[in-house]
C-alpha positions in Angstrom: -46.5 71.9 -54.0 -44.8 74.6 -51.9 -42.0 73.8 -49.5 -41.0 76.2 -46.7 -37.3 76.1 -45.9 -35.2 77.8 -43.2 -31.7 78.3 -44.6 -28.4 78.8 -42.7 -25.8 80.1 -45.2 -22.1 79.5 -44.3 -23.2 76.6 -42.3 -19.9 74.7 -42.8 -21.5 71.9 -44.9 -24.5 71.2 -47.1 -27.1 69.3 -45.0 -30.8 68.9 -44.5 -31.4 68.8 -40.8 -35.1 67.9 -40.7 -38.4 69.5 -39.9 -38.8 72.2 -37.2 -41.6 74.7 -36.3 -41.1 78.4 -37.0 -42.2 81.1 -34.7 -45.6 81.1 -36.3 -46.0 77.4 -35.8 -45.6 76.4 -39.4 -43.5 73.3 -40.4 -40.3 74.3 -42.2 -37.4 72.2 -43.4 -34.2 73.3 -41.7 -31.2 73.4 -44.2 -27.6 74.5 -44.0 -25.3 75.2 -46.9 -21.6 76.0 -47.0 -22.1 78.8 -49.6 -22.3 82.4 -48.6 -25.5 84.3 -49.1 -23.8 86.8 -51.5 -24.8 86.9 -55.1 -27.5 84.2 -54.6 -24.9 81.4 -54.1 -26.7 80.0 -51.1 -30.0 79.9 -53.0 -28.3 77.9 -55.8 -26.8 75.6 -53.2 -30.2 75.0 -51.5 -31.9 74.3 -54.8 -29.2 71.8 -55.7 -29.4 70.1 -52.3 -33.2 69.8 -52.4 -33.1 68.5 -56.0 -30.5 65.8 -55.0 -32.5 64.8 -51.9 -35.8 64.6 -53.9 -34.3 62.8 -56.9 -35.4 65.6 -59.2 -33.6 67.9 -61.7 -32.8 71.3 -60.3 -35.2 72.8 -62.9 -38.1 71.2 -61.0 -37.2 73.2 -57.8 -38.0 76.9 -58.1 -37.5 79.6 -55.5 -40.7 81.6 -55.3 -40.2 83.8 -52.3 -37.5 84.8 -49.8 -34.5 85.5 -52.1 -32.8 87.5 -49.4 -34.4 86.0 -46.3 -33.6 82.9 -44.3 -37.1 81.6 -44.7 -37.7 80.7 -48.3 -40.5 79.0 -50.2 -39.8 76.6 -53.1 -42.2 75.3 -55.7 -41.6 71.6 -56.3 -43.0 70.2 -59.5 -44.6 66.8 -59.5 -44.2 66.1 -55.8 -46.7 65.1 -53.1 -46.7 65.2 -49.3 -45.8 61.5 -49.4 -42.7 62.2 -51.6 -41.6 64.9 -49.1 -42.1 62.6 -46.1 -40.1 59.9 -47.9 -37.2 62.3 -48.6 -37.2 64.3 -45.3 -39.3 62.3 -42.8 -42.8 63.2 -41.7 -43.5 66.9 -41.0 -44.4 67.7 -37.4 -48.1 67.7 -36.7 
């Protein structure tokens, strides 16, 4: 399953803020991390945060696009829509 995430690096704390709609109308998960975007540190922090929230190992969460962008896509192994809704609440319709 692919998960779209909008990341705010240097956000002061690591937190998942819930679902929002992007400019194109797609549901994305809004996440902030304390780490800076330099050297991929924010990407690592987001991966760890998602893995913790989903109860999965970090190796089950893979960044597939958006390495240098705020909007990222993660592949999540072995998860369903219901698992995401349980962890993050239901996505907006």
